[in-house]
N, C-alpha and C positions, 0 to 999 in steps of 0.2 A: 938368139935367145927369145923365147915366146913368153907371154904372160901366163904365169902359173895359176894365179888365183886373184880374187878381188875381196877386199875387206870392206864390210859395210858397218856403219856405226849409227847408233841412235843418240840424238842430242836431247838431253833433258834440261829444261830451263824452268826454274821455280823461284819466285820471290817470296820470302817469308821473314818474319820478325826474328831477330837474333836472340831475343829473350823469351820466345815462346808465347808472346801475347798476340791477340787478334788485332789490336790497334797499336799505333805508335809509328815512329819514323825510323827506328833502328833496324832497318831491313838489310839483308844481304842477298845477293843474287848470284848463285853458283851456276856455272855452265859445265855440265857433266856429259862425257861421251862414254857410251857402252858399246862394246863390240858384239854384234849380232851373230858373228861366225862361231862364237863360243856356245857350248851347250847351255840351256836355260839354268841349269844348276850352278854354273860357274860364272855367269855374267855379272852378277852383283857382288862378287867377292871383292874385298878391298884392294887386293893386288891387281885386279882386272879392271877397275874403274878409273877412268882418267878424268880428273878435275882440271879442266882447262883454265877456268877463271873463277874468281870469287870477288864479286863487285860490291863493296860496302859503300853506302851513301845515305846521308840523312835526308836528302831531298830526292824525290822520284826523278830519275833521269829521263829525258825525252828519247824518242827513237833515233834522232839524229846524233845525240850525244853517245848513245850506245854503239853507233856505227864505228866510232873511233876506237872503242874498246875491243871490238870484234876483229880489228884489222889483223893482229898476229895469227889468230885462228884461221881466218879466211885465207890468208896468204899461204899458210901451211897446207890447207885442204886443196887449194888450187895446184900446188906443186905435186901433191900425192895423187891427184887425178890424172896427171900427165905420165903415169907409169913410173913408179919408184923402184930403183935398183937397190935391193938389199945386199949387204956384204955377204961373202961366203961364210957358211957356218958348218958345224960338224954334220948336220943332217942334209945340208945343201952345199956341197963343196963348190959348185959353180955359181952360187948366188941364185937369186930369184927376182923376177919382176912382179911387182904387186901394184894394183890400182886400188885406191881408197875412195869411198864415196859415202855421203850422208844419205841414209835410206829414209829416215823420218825424224821429225822434231816433235817432242811432246812437252807440254808445259801448261801452266795455268793461263787463264784468259788474258790477264794483263800482260804477262810476259810474251804471249803469242802475238798480241797486237803490236807491242813495241819491237819485237824481233822482226816482224814482217813489214813494218811501216804502215799498218792499218790504223785508221782512226778509232777512237775509243767508242764504247757503247752509247755515249751521249751524243755522238755525231749524227749527221743526217743519214749517211749510209753506214749503219751500225753492224751489219752482218758481214762476216768474212767470206761467205759462200754463195750469196745470192745478191740480186740488185735491189732488194727491198729498201725503202726509205721511210722516214718517220711519217710522212703524209699518208702512206698506204700501209701502215703497220697492222691494221686489222684485216687486210686482204691477204689471206694465207692460201697458198696453193701454187702449183707450177704454172697455172694459166695466167697468173698475175705477174710473176717475176721469173727472170731467166737466171741460170746458174752462172756464177762468175768463172771465167776462164783466164788462164794465165796470159794468152796473147792480148786480151783486153787490158789487163793490168799493166803489161809491158808498154802498150801504147800510151797509157796514162802516165806511167813513170817517165817515159821518154819526153813527153810534153812537160812534165814537172821539171826535168833536168835542164831544159832549155830556157826556163823563165828566171826572172829576178826573184829575190826573197819574198817581196810583197805578193807577187803573182803566184808564187809557190804556195803561200798560205791559202789563197783563194781556191786554187786547184785542189789542195788537200781537203779543204772544207767542203767542196762541191762533190768530189769523186771518192773521198775517203781513203786514199792510198798515196804514199810517197815512196821515195827511193830508200831501199835497204841495202846494206853492204852484202847481204847474203845473195843479192841478185848477181854478184860477180861469179858465183859458181855456175859453170856451164849447164849443169843438170837441174838447177833450182826451179821449182814450181811451187809457189806458196799455196796454191789452191789444192794441191794433192799431197805434198810432203808434210805439211803442218797439221797436227792433231791436238785437240784439247785433252788435258789429263782427265781420266775417268772420274776422279774425285770431284773435280770442278764441274764436269759436264753432267754426270749422273747422280752422284751422292749429294753434292751441295746444290745441284740444280733441279733435275726432274724429280728425284725422290723427295727432296725437301719441300718443293711446292705441292707434291702429292700428299705428303703428310700434313702440311699446314692447311691447305684449302679443300682437300677431298676427305681426309680422315679427321680433320679438325683437331689435331693433336696440339694441345696448348703448351706454352712455355712453362717450365717449372716455376712455382711460386717463389722459390728461393732466389730466382734470377730476376724477378720483376723489380725494377728500380723505381722507387717513388721519388719524384723530383718536386722541389718546392715550386709552387706556381709563381710566375713572374708578376711583377707589380702591375696592377690594373686599376685605373682611376685613382692613382696615388695611394692605393691601399695594398697591404700585403695579405695574401691568402695564407691560412694556417696549414701546417703539415697534415692535419687531420682532413681538411677539405681536399688536399691533393691526393691523399691515400684513398678517400672515399670515391673520388672521380675515377682513379685507376681501378679500384676494386669493382666499381659498377661496370666499367668496360669489360673487365675480366669475367664478371658474372654473366653479362650478356652473351659473350662468346661461348661460355660454358653451357648456357641454356640452349644456344643454337646447336652445339655439338650433341647435347643430350637429346634434343628433339629429333635429329637425324637418326640417332641410334634407336630411339623409341619407335619411330616410323618404320625403320628397317625390321625391328622385332615384330611389329604388327603384320607387316607384309609376309614375313616367314610364317607366322601363325596361321594366316589366312590361306597360304599356298600349300601347307602340309595337308595330306589326306587324313581325315578323321572320320570315325564312326561314332555311333551313339554310345557304344561301350567304352570307347577310348577317349571320349571328349574330355573326361576329367584329367587325363594324362597331359593335356595341353592347356594349362591355365593361361589366360591372357596376362601378359606381363604388366605389372604395376610398378610404380616407382620403388617398391621394396619387395622384389621377388627373389626367393631363394634360388641360388645357383644350383642346377642339378648335380654338379660334380663337387659341390662344397659341403654337403651334409646339411648341418643346421646353421651354417654361417650365412648371415643375411648380407647380400651385396646390393647396394643401391644402384639404380639405373643412372643416377646423377653422378656416378663415378665415371670420369671420361675414359678410363682404361677398361671399363667393363663391357664385354661383348657377350650378349645372351646366348647360351648354348642350350638348345632345346632337346628333349628326349626324342630319340628316333621312334617312329611308329612301329618299327620292326622289333623293338625290344619288348 
């Protein structure tokens, strides 16, 4: 009997708060397997999703503690990798031989580091994919750092396994990697299989920084929390002083954002081709310029969400 097919699975790991809050310790940690052999339209149906584990804990578990919880799943995956013989069915009277493998693992940053045994982002070697360290954090480029490979990680893990607990802590702090039970899978390669969730990597990472530092999008005023100043020189600062300090900082950031938008509007005005007959169609933008598409509604340039739209010279 020959192997008829191979089943590949995606493992999704995500730590989140049980009550939907962004902070707090009431977190749950589900381990979900999704079969990639199914068509995309049916992969996420409840009857096709396999919830392997659901780990509740008030305190964040360490990577070594999670290894014990993954033992049942890893044991089953190792057995299925050695070609599993399914019983005869109506569609396969003679039975079938199936091999099961994990094709990729997707999750948030914290879960990925705990699952693979990689040190947190506050460690010396904080990157999962290259050799960059904190001392050379500003040196960006392939000429400064080499890409992490799994053989290098394997040699470090083998060295970690042969040491005593105290020496293991030193190796983990120096090299940023330790043993993970997922290493027992014969096809495991943490540098290629593991992927960060798009929400954590793109939406909450790159796009958030772009909106904050490039577009200067400010936080909603309703979300700004005014805190009472701490005691200084045995005196208490009033709530009004605290609110004034926070308001001043918010106003400075607002002025910076508006300055960038005003400069951009001036550059657009200067770059557009104009003639003596059309010059009146392109008035220089002032702090209170009417928006061309808004009729008589006056929109201030000090509105952070305002982007000046100028009339086209072709109109």
